[in-house]
DSSP file (Angstrom, degrees, kcal/mol; ACC not computed):
  #  RESIDUE AA STRUCTURE BP1 BP2  ACC     N-H-->O    O-->H-N    N-H-->O    O-->H-N    TCO  KAPPA ALPHA  PHI   PSI    X-CA   Y-CA   Z-CA
    1    1 A X              0   0    0      0, 0.0     3,-0.1     0, 0.0     2,-0.1   0.000 360.0 360.0 360.0 132.7  -15.3   -8.6   23.5
    2    2 A X        -     0   0    0      1,-0.1     3,-0.1     3,-0.0     2,-0.0  -0.359 360.0-100.3 -71.2 148.9  -11.8   -8.2   24.6
    3    3 A X        -     0   0    0      1,-0.1     2,-0.1    -2,-0.1    -1,-0.1  -0.343  45.4 -99.2 -65.3 149.2   -9.8   -5.1   23.7
    4    4 A X        -     0   0    0     -3,-0.1    -1,-0.1     1,-0.1     2,-0.1  -0.438  34.0-124.2 -70.8 143.5   -7.4   -5.4   20.8
    5    5 A X     >  -     0   0    0     -2,-0.1     4,-2.3     1,-0.1     5,-0.2  -0.400  30.1-103.6 -76.9 163.0   -3.7   -6.0   21.7
    6    6 A X  H  > S+     0   0    0      1,-0.2     4,-2.1     2,-0.2    36,-0.2   0.868 124.0  53.2 -56.2 -35.8   -1.2   -3.6   20.2
    7    7 A X  H  > S+     0   0    0      2,-0.2     4,-2.4     1,-0.2    -1,-0.2   0.915 107.8  49.2 -66.9 -42.3   -0.2   -6.3   17.7
    8    8 A X  H  > S+     0   0    0      1,-0.2     4,-2.3     2,-0.2    -2,-0.2   0.892 111.0  50.7 -62.7 -38.8   -3.8   -6.7   16.5
    9    9 A X  H  X S+     0   0    0     -4,-2.3     4,-2.9     2,-0.2    -1,-0.2   0.891 108.4  52.8 -64.4 -39.4   -4.1   -2.9   16.2
   10   10 A X  H  X S+     0   0    0     -4,-2.1     4,-2.5     2,-0.2    -2,-0.2   0.926 110.6  46.2 -62.7 -45.9   -0.9   -2.9   14.1
   11   11 A X  H  X S+     0   0    0     -4,-2.4     4,-2.5     2,-0.2    -1,-0.2   0.902 113.3  50.3 -63.7 -40.1   -2.3   -5.5   11.7
   12   12 A X  H  X S+     0   0    0     -4,-2.3     4,-2.4     2,-0.2    -2,-0.2   0.940 112.6  45.5 -62.9 -47.9   -5.6   -3.6   11.5
   13   13 A X  H  X S+     0   0    0     -4,-2.9     4,-2.4     1,-0.2    -2,-0.2   0.887 112.3  52.5 -62.6 -38.9   -3.8   -0.3   10.7
   14   14 A X  H  X S+     0   0    0     -4,-2.5     4,-2.5    -5,-0.2    -2,-0.2   0.937 110.8  46.4 -62.7 -46.9   -1.6   -2.0    8.2
   15   15 A X  H  X S+     0   0    0     -4,-2.5     4,-2.3     1,-0.2     5,-0.2   0.914 113.2  48.4 -62.6 -43.5   -4.5   -3.5    6.4
   16   16 A X  H  X S+     0   0    0     -4,-2.4     4,-2.7     1,-0.2    -1,-0.2   0.881 111.3  51.7 -65.2 -36.9   -6.5   -0.3    6.4
   17   17 A X  H  X S+     0   0    0     -4,-2.4     4,-2.3     2,-0.2    -2,-0.2   0.939 110.3  48.0 -62.4 -48.1   -3.4    1.6    5.1
   18   18 A X  H  <>S+     0   0    0     -4,-2.5     5,-2.5     1,-0.2     4,-0.3   0.918 115.9  43.5 -60.9 -45.1   -2.9   -0.9    2.2
   19   19 A X  H ><5S+     0   0    0     -4,-2.3     3,-1.1     1,-0.2    -1,-0.2   0.921 113.2  50.6 -68.3 -43.7   -6.5   -0.7    1.2
   20   20 A X  H 3<5S+     0   0    0     -4,-2.7    -1,-0.2     1,-0.3    -2,-0.2   0.864 114.3  45.2 -61.9 -35.3   -6.8    3.1    1.5
   21   21 A X  T ><5S-     0   0    0     -4,-2.3     3,-1.1    -5,-0.2    -1,-0.3   0.472 108.2-127.7 -85.9  -2.6   -3.6    3.4   -0.6
   22   22 A X  T < 5 -     0   0    0     -3,-1.1    -3,-0.2    -4,-0.3    53,-0.1   0.864  68.9 -57.5  54.5  38.8   -4.9    0.9   -3.1
   23   23 A X  T 3 <S+     0   0    0     -5,-2.5     2,-0.4    -6,-0.2    -1,-0.2   0.699 121.6  96.1  71.9  19.7   -1.7   -1.0   -2.8
   24   24 A X    <   +     0   0    0     -3,-1.1     2,-0.3    -6,-0.3    -1,-0.1  -0.976  42.0 152.9-145.4 126.9    0.5    1.9   -3.8
   25   25 A X        -     0   0    0     -2,-0.4     2,-0.2    -3,-0.1    -7,-0.0  -0.973  25.9-141.0-149.5 163.5    2.3    4.4   -1.7
   26   26 A X     >  -     0   0    0     -2,-0.3     4,-2.2     1,-0.0     5,-0.1  -0.531  44.0 -85.2-115.8-175.3    5.3    6.7   -1.6
   27   27 A X  H  > S+     0   0    0      1,-0.2     4,-2.5     2,-0.2     5,-0.2   0.871 126.3  53.3 -63.8 -38.3    7.9    7.7    1.0
   28   28 A X  H  > S+     0   0    0      2,-0.2     4,-2.1     1,-0.2    -1,-0.2   0.903 109.4  49.2 -62.9 -40.4    5.6   10.4    2.5
   29   29 A X  H  > S+     0   0    0      2,-0.2     4,-2.2     1,-0.2    -2,-0.2   0.906 110.2  51.9 -63.5 -41.7    2.8    7.9    2.9
   30   30 A X  H  X S+     0   0    0     -4,-2.2     4,-2.4     2,-0.2    -2,-0.2   0.920 109.4  48.9 -60.6 -46.0    5.2    5.5    4.6
   31   31 A X  H  X S+     0   0    0     -4,-2.5     4,-2.2     1,-0.2    -1,-0.2   0.885 109.7  52.1 -63.6 -38.2    6.4    8.1    7.0
   32   32 A X  H  X S+     0   0    0     -4,-2.1     4,-1.9     2,-0.2    -1,-0.2   0.891 108.6  51.5 -64.2 -39.2    2.7    9.0    7.8
   33   33 A X  H  X S+     0   0    0     -4,-2.2     4,-1.4     2,-0.2    -2,-0.2   0.935 108.7  50.8 -61.4 -46.5    2.1    5.3    8.5
   34   34 A X  H  X S+     0   0    0     -4,-2.4     4,-0.9     1,-0.2     3,-0.3   0.897 109.1  50.9 -59.9 -40.7    5.1    5.2   10.9
   35   35 A X  H  < S+     0   0    0     -4,-2.2     3,-0.5     1,-0.2     4,-0.4   0.883 107.5  55.1 -62.3 -37.5    3.8    8.2   12.7
   36   36 A X  H  < S+     0   0    0     -4,-1.9     3,-0.2     1,-0.2    -1,-0.2   0.781 112.3  40.7 -68.1 -28.3    0.4    6.5   13.0
   37   37 A X  H >< S+     0   0    0     -4,-1.4     3,-1.8    -3,-0.3     4,-0.4   0.524  88.1  94.4 -97.3  -5.5    1.8    3.4   14.7
   38   38 A X  G >< S+     0   0    0     -4,-0.9     3,-0.6    -3,-0.5    -1,-0.2   0.840  86.4  47.4 -56.7 -36.2    4.2    5.1   16.9
   39   39 A X  G 3  S+     0   0    0     -4,-0.4    -1,-0.3    -3,-0.2    -2,-0.1   0.402  86.8  88.6 -89.1   4.6    1.8    5.2   19.9
   40   40 A X  G <  S-     0   0    0     -3,-1.8    -1,-0.2     1,-0.1    -2,-0.1   0.775  87.7-131.4 -74.2 -25.2    0.7    1.6   19.7
   41   41 A X  S <  S+     0   0    0     -3,-0.6     3,-0.5    -4,-0.4   -34,-0.1   0.522  74.0 117.3  87.0   4.6    3.5    0.3   22.0
   42   42 A X  S    S+     0   0    0     -5,-0.4     3,-0.1     1,-0.2    -4,-0.1   0.869  82.7  36.1 -71.1 -36.2    4.4   -2.5   19.6
   43   43 A X  S >  S-     0   0    0      1,-0.4     3,-0.7    -6,-0.3    -1,-0.2   0.242 108.4-123.9-103.3  12.8    7.9   -1.2   19.0
   44   44 A X  T 3   -     0   0    0     -3,-0.5    -1,-0.4     1,-0.2    -3,-0.3  -0.553  68.4 -25.2  79.7-147.3    8.6    0.1   22.5
   45   45 A X  T 3  S+     0   0    0     -2,-0.2     2,-0.3    -3,-0.1    -1,-0.2   0.756 130.8  17.9 -76.5 -25.3    9.6    3.8   22.9
   46   46 A X  S <  S-     0   0    0     -3,-0.7     2,-0.7    -5,-0.1    -1,-0.1  -0.964  76.7-111.4-145.3 159.7   11.0    4.2   19.4
   47   47 A X        -     0   0    0     -2,-0.3     2,-0.1     4,-0.1    -3,-0.1  -0.841  36.8-154.7 -95.9 117.1   10.9    2.6   16.0
   48   48 A X     >  -     0   0    0     -2,-0.7     4,-2.4    -5,-0.2     5,-0.2  -0.306  30.6-104.4 -84.2 170.6   14.3    1.1   15.2
   49   49 A X  H  > S+     0   0    0      1,-0.2     4,-2.4     2,-0.2     5,-0.1   0.880 124.7  52.4 -61.4 -37.6   15.7    0.4   11.7
   50   50 A X  H  > S+     0   0    0      2,-0.2     4,-2.4     1,-0.2    -1,-0.2   0.897 107.9  51.3 -66.2 -39.0   14.9   -3.3   12.2
   51   51 A X  H  > S+     0   0    0      2,-0.2     4,-2.9     1,-0.2     5,-0.2   0.936 110.7  48.9 -59.6 -46.1   11.3   -2.4   13.1
   52   52 A X  H  X S+     0   0    0     -4,-2.4     4,-2.8     1,-0.2    -2,-0.2   0.902 109.9  51.4 -61.7 -42.1   11.0   -0.3    9.9
   53   53 A X  H  X S+     0   0    0     -4,-2.4     4,-2.2     1,-0.2    -1,-0.2   0.937 113.9  43.3 -60.9 -46.7   12.5   -3.1    7.8
   54   54 A X  H  X S+     0   0    0     -4,-2.4     4,-2.1     2,-0.2    -2,-0.2   0.875 113.5  50.6 -70.0 -37.0   10.0   -5.6    9.2
   55   55 A X  H  X S+     0   0    0     -4,-2.9     4,-2.5     2,-0.2    -1,-0.2   0.912 110.6  50.7 -63.5 -41.9    7.1   -3.2    9.0
   56   56 A X  H  X S+     0   0    0     -4,-2.8     4,-2.6    -5,-0.2    -2,-0.2   0.907 109.6  50.0 -61.3 -42.5    8.0   -2.5    5.4
   57   57 A X  H  X S+     0   0    0     -4,-2.2     4,-2.2     2,-0.2    -1,-0.2   0.890 109.9  51.7 -62.2 -39.2    8.1   -6.3    4.7
   58   58 A X  H  X S+     0   0    0     -4,-2.1     4,-2.2     2,-0.2    -2,-0.2   0.923 111.7  45.7 -64.4 -44.4    4.7   -6.6    6.3
   59   59 A X  H  X S+     0   0    0     -4,-2.5     4,-2.7     2,-0.2    -2,-0.2   0.903 111.6  52.0 -65.7 -40.5    3.2   -3.9    4.1
   60   60 A X  H  X S+     0   0    0     -4,-2.6     4,-2.1     2,-0.2    -1,-0.2   0.884 109.4  49.9 -64.0 -37.7    4.9   -5.3    1.0
   61   61 A X  H  X S+     0   0    0     -4,-2.2     4,-1.9     2,-0.2    -1,-0.2   0.919 111.7  48.7 -65.1 -42.3    3.4   -8.7    1.7
   62   62 A X  H  X S+     0   0    0     -4,-2.2     4,-2.6     1,-0.2    -2,-0.2   0.891 109.0  53.2 -62.9 -39.2    0.0   -7.1    2.2
   63   63 A X  H  X S+     0   0    0     -4,-2.7     4,-2.8     2,-0.2    -1,-0.2   0.908 105.8  54.6 -60.7 -42.4    0.4   -5.2   -1.1
   64   64 A X  H  X S+     0   0    0     -4,-2.1     4,-1.2     1,-0.2    -2,-0.2   0.944 113.3  40.3 -56.5 -50.3    1.1   -8.5   -2.8
   65   65 A X  H  X S+     0   0    0     -4,-1.9     4,-1.0     2,-0.2    -1,-0.2   0.834 112.8  55.5 -72.6 -32.0   -2.1  -10.0   -1.6
   66   66 A X  H >< S+     0   0    0     -4,-2.6     3,-0.7     1,-0.2     6,-0.2   0.948 109.9  46.1 -61.1 -48.1   -4.1   -6.8   -2.2
   67   67 A X  H 3< S+     0   0    0     -4,-2.8    -1,-0.2     1,-0.2    -2,-0.2   0.730 112.6  50.9 -69.8 -22.2   -3.0   -6.7   -5.8
   68   68 A X  H 3< S+     0   0    0     -4,-1.2     2,-0.3    -5,-0.2    -1,-0.2   0.618  86.9 104.3 -86.9 -14.1   -3.8  -10.4   -6.3
   69   69 A X    X<  -     0   0    0     -4,-1.0     3,-1.2    -3,-0.7    -3,-0.0  -0.507  65.7-147.7 -72.9 129.0   -7.3  -10.1   -4.9
   70   70 A X  T 3  S+     0   0    0     -2,-0.3    -1,-0.2     1,-0.2    -4,-0.0   0.753  99.6  58.0 -66.8 -20.6  -10.0  -10.1   -7.5
   71   71 A X  T 3  S+     0   0    0      2,-0.1    -1,-0.2    -5,-0.0     2,-0.1   0.599  81.3 111.2 -83.5 -10.5  -12.0   -7.7   -5.3
   72   72 A X  S <  S-     0   0    0     -3,-1.2     2,-0.9    -6,-0.2   -53,-0.0  -0.382  75.2-121.5 -66.3 138.5   -9.2   -5.1   -5.3
   73   73 A X        -     0   0    0     -2,-0.1     2,-0.3     0, 0.0    -1,-0.1  -0.722  37.5-166.2 -81.0 112.0  -10.1   -2.0   -7.2
   74   74 A X        -     0   0    0     -2,-0.9     2,-0.2     1,-0.1     3,-0.1  -0.702  24.9-104.9-101.3 152.4   -7.4   -1.8   -9.8
   75   75 A X        -     0   0    0     -2,-0.3     3,-0.1   -53,-0.1    -1,-0.1  -0.513  45.4-104.5 -69.3 138.5   -6.5    1.2  -11.9
   76   76 A X        -     0   0    0     -2,-0.2    -1,-0.1     1,-0.1     3,-0.1  -0.375  40.3-103.4 -64.9 144.4   -7.7    0.7  -15.4
   77   77 A X        -     0   0    0      1,-0.1     2,-0.1    -3,-0.1    -1,-0.1  -0.360  43.6 -95.4 -65.5 146.2   -4.9   -0.1  -17.9
   78   78 A X        -     0   0    0      1,-0.1     2,-0.3    -3,-0.1    -1,-0.1  -0.407  43.4-115.1 -62.8 135.1   -3.8    2.7  -20.1
   79   79 A X        -     0   0    0     -2,-0.1     2,-0.4    -3,-0.1    -1,-0.1  -0.545  24.8-128.8 -75.1 134.3   -5.6    2.7  -23.4
   80   80 A X        -     0   0    0     -2,-0.3     2,-0.3    -3,-0.0    -1,-0.1  -0.669  20.7-130.7 -82.7 134.8   -3.4    2.0  -26.3
   81   81 A X        -     0   0    0     -2,-0.4     2,-0.1     1,-0.1     3,-0.1  -0.623  24.2-108.7 -83.8 143.4   -3.8    4.5  -29.1
   82   82 A X        -     0   0    0     -2,-0.3    -1,-0.1     1,-0.1     3,-0.1  -0.463  44.7 -98.7 -66.3 140.6   -4.3    3.2  -32.6
   83   83 A X        -     0   0    0     -2,-0.1     2,-0.2     1,-0.1    -1,-0.1  -0.342  39.8-112.8 -63.0 141.5   -1.2    3.8  -34.7
   84   84 A X        -     0   0    0     -3,-0.1     2,-0.4     1,-0.0    -1,-0.1  -0.522  27.2-149.8 -74.0 139.1   -1.5    6.8  -36.9
   85   85 A X        -     0   0    0     -2,-0.2     2,-0.2    -3,-0.1     3,-0.1  -0.890  22.5-109.8-109.1 142.8   -1.6    6.2  -40.6
   86   86 A X        -     0   0    0     -2,-0.4     2,-0.2     1,-0.1    -1,-0.0  -0.452  37.7-106.6 -69.6 139.4   -0.2    8.6  -43.0
   87   87 A X        -     0   0    0     -2,-0.2     2,-0.4     1,-0.1    -1,-0.1  -0.466  33.4-129.8 -66.7 134.0   -2.8   10.4  -45.1
   88   88 A X        -     0   0    0     -2,-0.2     2,-0.1     1,-0.1    -1,-0.1  -0.710  21.0-117.7 -87.7 133.7   -2.8    9.1  -48.6
   89   89 A X        -     0   0    0     -2,-0.4     2,-0.2     1,-0.1    -1,-0.1  -0.459  31.9-113.0 -68.3 140.8   -2.7   11.8  -51.3
   90   90 A X              0   0    0     -2,-0.1    -1,-0.1     1,-0.1     0, 0.0  -0.510 360.0 360.0 -74.4 143.1   -5.7   11.8  -53.5
   91   91 A X              0   0    0     -2,-0.2    -1,-0.1    -3,-0.0    -2,-0.0   0.423 360.0 360.0 -96.2 360.0   -5.1   10.7  -57.1
């Protein structure tokens, strides 16, 4: 089996990131992702703003499909509390 190209590694890391994060991440998670792909060689010596924009678009597209997947583990919906009823005074 041939070794993966840097692009294949990038797609693999992106998919694993999306699944590990369950389709939800914050800025710190994003920065950690960028650090993880820095050595792949896909973006040359440094990651430019255009690279970041396109990587972000790629992750957002993956998030879309992750959240649409019936196999995705979704967070349970918040349970609605029954409305409180005022106690009726006894007659």
